[in-house]
C-alpha positions, -999 to +999 in steps of 0.1 A: -222+074+358-236+088+387-211+117+385-231+142+366-265+136+385-280+161+403-288+166+436-327+162+430-316+130+404-297+111+431-325+115+454-350+102+424-325+071+416-314+059+449-341+031+452-343+025+411-322+001+396-300+029+383-286+044+419-292+011+439-267-012+420-239+015+430-248+015+470-260-018+478-224-033+485-218-008+513-250-019+530-229-051+548-252-079+565-243-080+603-240-118+591-207-108+572-214-128+546-236-104+521-254-076+515-286-061+522-305-050+490-335-037+490-360-057+468-372-034+438-399-055+431-420-062+464-447-040+468-454-030+506-493-025+510-503-001+531-521-019+556-509-048+566-524-074+592-508-084+624-493-114+617-473-100+586-453-069+590-424-049+565-398-065+582-408-097+579-393-102+543-356-095+542-332-102+508-297-111+516-274-112+486-246-135+492-212-126+472-219-156+445-250-131+438-276-158+451-307-148+469-323-160+500-357-145+514-359-153+554-394-153+570-399-142+601-435-153+600-449-185+590-481-169+578-467-162+542-471-188+522-472-173+487-450-178+460-423-147+453-442-148+421-470-130+432-476-102+444-497-099+482-525-069+475-542-060+512-579-053+510-606-049+534-639-066+535-668-056+507-683-024+518-707+004+502-689+038+487-660+038+510-631+022+486-598+046+484-578+045+453-552+068+465-525+041+472-508+016+449-523-019+465-545-018+491-578+000+504-586+013+533-605-007+560-622+017+590-624-018+610-586-028+605-597-060+587-579-072+554-577-100+529-550-109+506-553-112+472-521-121+450-511-112+417-485-130+390-456-114+386-448-116+349-415-129+336-421-138+305-434-115+272-429-142+241-467-140+238-466-102+226-437-118+199-462-141+191-497-124+186-486-086+177-472-079+143-436-068+146-441-031+143-466-033+173-438-047+199-426-015+216-439+004+245-458+024+220-486+000+217-479-025+249-479-004+283-448-010+302-432+000+334-412+031+338-379+029+344-383+053+376-416+036+387-433+051+414-461+034+436-488+060+427-497+050+394-533+058+395-544+033+365-528+006+378-537+011+417-573+014+407-572-019+386-556-041+415-575-025+439-609-033+423-599-064+411-588-076+449-619-058+460-636-089+442-612-111+450-602-119+414-567-125+400-582-138+366-608-119+340-621-130+312-626-113+276-660-098+271-656-111+233-645-149+231-646-153+268-610-169+273-596-166+308-565-136+315-544-134+341-536-103+359-501-092+369-482-067+396-467-047+365-478-036+330-486-049+310-516-055+337-527-087+312-527-100+279-554-076+262-565-045+279-595-032+304-620-008+298-645+010+319-686+015+310-715+024+321-736-008+313-728-037+322-717-058+287-716-096+309-720-108+339-686-113+346-676-076+341-669-063+373-687-029+395-663-007+405-668+029+416-654+061+394-635+088+418-672+108+412-688+079+431-704+069+400-711+032+392-688+017+361-682-014+348-646-028+345-644-054+312-614-067+293-606-074+260-580-101+252-549-092+227-561-119+204-595-100+197-576-068+200-551-071+169-572-096+147-561-130+155-597-139+165-619-123+138-644-097+152-674-084+133-708-064+139-737-090+131-756-059+116-735-045+090-704-074+086-676-049+089-647-061+111-638-047+145-604-039+148-585-026+182-553-025+176-552+012+177-552+005+215-527+003+240-522-036+252-522-039+292-535-007+304-571+004+314-595+027+292-620+054+305-647+046+280-663+021+261-639+007+234-669-006+215-685+023+217-656+044+205-660+033+175-693+032+155-694+014+125-728+015+113-764+033+113-776+008+140-748+015+164-761+050+166-795+045+164-818+057+198-828+030+220-863+045+222-873+058+188-845+035+166-837+063+146-801+075+141-791+100+174-765+116+146-756+112+115-729+087+114-707+108+086-712+141+106-700+124+140-673+143+158-679+138+193-653+124+215-642+091+230-659+101+263-686+115+251-699+084+230-697+067+265-721+092+281-758+101+277-767+120+254-803+131+238-817+117+208-824+146+181-854+125+170-876+120+203-852+138+231-846+109+248-817+110+274-795+077+271-764+056+267-776+053+230-740+047+212-732+020+241-748-012+224-749-049+233-719-067+233-738-095+216-740-074+185-708-088+174-697-122+163-667-136+171-649-163+154-620-178+172-586-191+165-574-221+182-549-214+206-523-238+222-512-218+248-527-203+276-530-164+278 
């Protein structure tokens, strides 16, 4: 299958399953009982503590296809179903999102934060309509995944900085586990300049402005839980949002449903006419001048408690 690959394709596919499955048998182990093989699901942090080196994890594939992992350091006791993220102690405005799983540390000190490795996708079959169970509605890993994904790096680095491997839905308060690969959670993340709940995490944008990262579970997104505006009684529908990723704007400000959702925070008059609203999603999450009193504020971002949530009992965990 690699006969027609160009030189560029060979280099790109060498460390992916497409190419590595073709060559790993030529990498004979010194024990002569198997072959050395790169763990394609293992993420190597940029900054590792002295007690854990890159060479401390070696995967050996025997002729029968069984895998064993040798540990050279007794300090690594996490299960293989979790990814370890190396981060520095908390500090102000000095986090880096350029790497995949770590934040650079000035003093070399680091903490470890595990994220689960997803092995079961049945939750989406149970909760999503059949027409939504695809890579268009659910963010999935690309076949040639590279560890430089900015969104994934931003989310995992921010959560590791706060020592969080679980988040809660801002609407129904259910707990959501965060995974090391896409889809990152059974729901979606979003950023807002206003903190909707105390559980929302403070993060820094690329321009060093303060934002708050929150999550909405898949049950609230697709309507399994009934979410409606307490002012106009209209049902909020989040099916247009992709599951398992992060949006850089406030999801609820992006879909105003009534005049109350676009009124000025100062004079309580509509900032713009709802029927003539032509602002982008990003603009609706930004500061805007009221056409009546001139107040410059986040008029379209309203308190999250303006929504009423009628939860459907769930027999399994998200």
